[in-house]
N, C-alpha and C positions, 0 to 999 in steps of 0.2 A: 504494500500500500504506500505509494510514493507521491500521489497527486490528488487533486480535487476530482479529476476525471475518474481515477481508479475508484475513489470512494463512491462517486455517483453511480458507477457501473456495478458496484458490489451487489445490490439487491437483485438486479437482473441476472448476474452471474450465479448467485445462489439458487435462483429459480431453475436456471438451465442445468446447474450441477445436480440438483435434486432429481430432475428428470432422467439423469443418467446414473442415479444411485450413488452420487459422490458427495461426501461431506467436505466442509470448507473450514480452513484455519486461516484467519486474517493475519498477515505477516507485516509487522511494522519495523521501521528503522529507528535507531536511537539518536541522541544528540550528536554523537561523533560522526554520523553519516547524514546529518540534515541541518537545516537552519530553521530556527523556531518561526521566523516570519514567513517562510516560503513552504514549510512542510504543511500542506493543506489536508483537511480543513482545521485540525486541532493543534498543530504545532507540537510543542513538547508537553502539552497537557495530557499525560497518559491516563490520568483518572477520567478525563472527558472521553478519550478514545475508548476506554473500557466501558464506560456507561453507554456510549452510543453504539458500540459493537454489541453490547448486551441487548439494547433495545431492538437492534436489527435482528439479532438472533431469536428474539421472542417471536418475531414475525416469520423468520426463516430458520426453523430449528435444526436444519442440517449445517448451520454454522456452529461448529463444535468447540472452537477455541480460538485463541489469538497468541501470537508469538512476537518476541522482541529480539531483533538481530544484535549480534555483538554485545551481549548483555554484560559479560564480565568486565569489558573495557570501560563500561559506563557506570560502574558501581562506586560507592563511597570508599571502597577498599583501595581504589587506584588513585594516583595523584590527580588533582584537578589541573586541567590544561585548557588554556584559551577561554577561561571563564565558563566552560560547559558545566551544566548541572550534573550531579552524580546521584544515582539511585540509592535509596536506603531501604532497609527492611520495611519500615513503616510506609514508605511510598508504595512499594509493590503490594503490600497487604491492602492498602486503600484501592489500588487499581483493580485488583482481583475482586474485592468486595463490590466495587462499583459495577463491574460487568455482571456479577452474579445477582445483583439486586433485580435485574430484569430476566436473566437466563441462568438459573442456578447450576446448570450442567456445564457451563463454559469452563474450559481449562486454560491456564496461562502457562506458556512455554518460554523458556529462555534459551537462546543460542549460546552455547558454551564450547570453547575450543579446548584442546588438551591442557593448556596451562591453567585453565579455570577449575580443573579438578585436583591438581596436585601442588604440594609445596606452598611456598610463601605467597603465591598469587592465586591460590584456590579460593573461589567465590561460591562454589556449590554449597558448602556447609553453612555459610553465613545466610544464604537465601533459601535454603531447602524447605523451610516450613511455610514459605509464602508462595511457592511454585507448585505446579502440578506435574511438570515434566521438563526435560531438557532435550534440545536438539544438538547432537554432536557432529559437527562437520569434520570429517577426516581430511587432514591436510598434511600428511606425512607422518611416519612412525615416531618421530622424535619431538612432536609438538609439546608433549608433556615437559620436555626439557628446554622449551623456548627456541627450538631450532626454527629456521625460516620455513614458512609455509611452502609446500610444493605439491604439485599434481603429477609428479614423475615417479616417485617411489611408492608403490602400492603395498609394500611390506608392512604388516602390522594392522591393516584395516580391521581384521577380525579380532586379533588379540587385544588391541587397545579398547575395542568396544566391549569385549568381555570384562576387562578390568574395570572400565567405567560402570558397567552394569553392577559390579560388586559394590561400588560406592553409592549407587542409587537404590539399593535394596537392603533388606535385613536377611541374615542367615537363619533359615529354619523357622522364622516367625514373621508375622505381619508387621510388628512394631518393635523398635529397638531404641536404645539410648545413643544419642550423639553427644559426645563430650568434646567441646570445642574450645581450644586454647587460642584466643584471638584478642590480644590486648588492644585497647583503644589506641589509635594513632596519637602520637605527640603527648602521651600521658605517662606518668610514672606508675609502674605496677610492680608487685613483688617479684623477685627473681624466681622464687619457687612458687608455683601455682598449683591448685588442685580443685577438683570438683568431686563431691561425694553424693552418692545415692543411697538412701537407707529405707528399708522396709521390712515387713515381717513375712516369714515363710512358715510353712508347716513341714516338719520332718520327723521321722521316727528315730528313736535312739539307736546308737551304734555307729560303726565306722561307715561313712557314706562318701560317695564320689561326687564332687561338684564339677560341673562342666559349663563352659561358656565359649562363645565364638567372638573373635575380635578381628578388625582390620582398620587400617588408617590411610591417610592421604599424604604420607611423607614423600618428599622428593629425595631420591637417593643421593643427590649432590650435597645435601646438608646433613649435619650430625644431630638434627632434632631428635630427641629421645623422650620417652615417658615410661612410666610403670603403671600397670594395672594392679591394684591391691584389693584383695577381698578378705573380709572378716566375717565370721559367724559368731554371734554373741561375744564380740570383742576379740576373738582369737583369730590370728592371721591364717590364711589358707595358702600353702605353698603350691602355686600354680606353675605348670610347665607346659610348653607346646607339645602336643602329641601327634597332630596331623594337619596337613594342608587340606582345607575344604575348597570348594569351587570359587572361582572369581576373586582370588586374593584373600579370602577369609582363612583364619587359622583357628583351630580348636585348642583351648587350654583346659587342663584338668588338674585336680588336686584332691587328696583325701581330707576329710574332715571328721572329727570326733563329735558326735552329738550325744550329750549326756542324758537328756530326757526327751521323750516324745512330746510333740505339740508345737507351740509357737516359739520361733527363734528370730532374732534380728540378723538380717543380712546387710552388710555394708560393702559398697563397691566404690572405689575411688580411682581417679586418674591423677597421678602425681608427675609433674614435669621436672626435668632436670634443668640445670642452669643455662644450657645452651639453647633451650627451646624458645622459639619466638611464636611460631604458629604451627599447630598440628591439630587434626581432628581424629579422634578414635571412635569407632562404632562398636558397641557391645550388644550382642544379640544372643537369644536362645539360652538364657541362664537356667540351669537345671541342677537339682539336688536329687540324687538317687533315692527313689521311694518317697520323695517329698513333693510339695506343691509350691511353686513360685508364681506370684501374681504377675500378670502382664505389665510391661513398663509404664502404661498409662493408668495404672490403678494403684492407689494407696502407697505411693513412694514419696519420700521427702528429699529435697535437694539442698545442698550447701555448697557454695562456691566462693573462691577468692576473686578479687577484681581481675578481669581479663579472661575469665573462664565462664562458659555457658553450658547448660545441660538442656537438651531438647529431646522429646520423644518423637521419632520420625518413622515414616513408612516408605513404601516403594514409590518411586517416581516413574512416570512414563519415560522411556528412553527411545529417541528417534535418531536413526543414523542418517547423516547427510553425505552424499557423494557429489563431488564437483564434476560436471560434464564439460567444463571449459577451463582454460588455463588462466593463471593469474597474470597481472600486468607485467611483472618482472620475468615472466616465462614466455613472452611473446615469440622470441626467436629460438626457443629450446625445442628440439625435436622430441616427440614422444609425450609432451606435456598434455595431460587430459585427453589422449587419443583413445581410439577404440580398444587397443590392447591394454592400456592402463585401466580403463573403466571396466573391461571384462575381468581383469584380475581383482579389482576392488570388490565388484559386485559378486564375484565368485566366493570370496571370503565372507561377504555379508550374507550370502545365501545360507551358509552354515549357521550363523547366529540367529537368522530368522527361523530356520528349521528347529533349533533348540529353544526358540522363544526367549532369546536373550535381548531382543529389541521389540519395541511395540510399533515400529513403523520405519519406513525408508523414504527419504526425500532426495530427489535429483535436482541439483542447482544449475541453472542456466543451460538447459537442454536446447540445442539449436534444431528447430523443426522446420526451418525454411527450405531445407534441401540444398542450400548453397552456403558457402563460407566467404562472406564479403569482407570481414575484418578478422584479425587474428584471434580476438577474444570471444568470437561467437560460438566456438566449439565445433568439433568435427561432426558433420551431418551423419556420419556412420554411427555415431553414438546413439542415435535414435533407435536403431534396430538392436543394438547391444542392450539398451535399457529395456525395450519392449520384451525381449527374450528373457532377460533376467527377472523382470517383474512377474512374468507368467510363471516362471519356475518357482519364484518365492511364494506366490499365491498358492501354488500347488503344495509346496512344502509346509506352509502354514495351515493348510486345511481350510 
């Protein structure tokens, strides 16, 4: 959605899409890609965009959601440049609420690149509770480490998507704890920080096995570290990793001695080490052998030091995006976003579709004119590549 004309055409487009059994997601651009005075009709007033999209969706229910491009680069976690506004959690919550005031089913998606999921530039954890899904544009296997974007190296399209899936879900349960060490910018916070979750469980007497699953969003380039500490009735549990689970999750186990049957206090903490600046740990599927552990969103108490937050989170939608045209800096590079590259990328994505590790696939800038008048239009041969791949994916997804 980049112009008044596009907005004016949206109702008719929704009607035609419905006639073909197609749902619609309205795609907006952020301040870094627009000018408030010329981005029509609502400029940078994304609350107004949300409200108006919701009102339109009420009349055209096949409008199922809306998305904001380059979300991470426009959040308050990134430095302010050129006087552009920056998104906050409260902003995004208001926008989503405004859209749902008319159409409660509307989902809000954020476009997030590899660097938005890992390390010191990760924005997923900060905004996870106010989003319904993320769109992951694959732009090279090393995007997580801030390598330049490319549409040449298809390696890692499937593996990076699986890894991101692990960050956007919980292991073995629908809800889990997100323990986020995210000190406010330009403020003084304690060097050692921690968050603690306390609640009561039911367990029979005897020697019992405690299990939980963890994963985090650390960038391997940094020495950010933390400890997960668990106590039952004030006594520490010696946890050790016992196996790798799927999509980056690890299972920890430790024996506990329960003196009496009945009610016991379980305390779970994340404690950071001195070098840590930003890290998010997910803790899921806490179990005590023979016992009952309440779900994360029931009857738990939280204690945090400044710069640490505890959220109860669930699974987000994950949509994979493939580029069908090259980037500007790749205009003269052979092989960029050509049919062979796209075939490789979508072949890998077919497998994550088959295993239901993504909830959708988007193709960006597909050239359907049948000719290539400018270098960035994309290879017309990509149309058949995409059509064939999408047919196979639909079949695989059932």
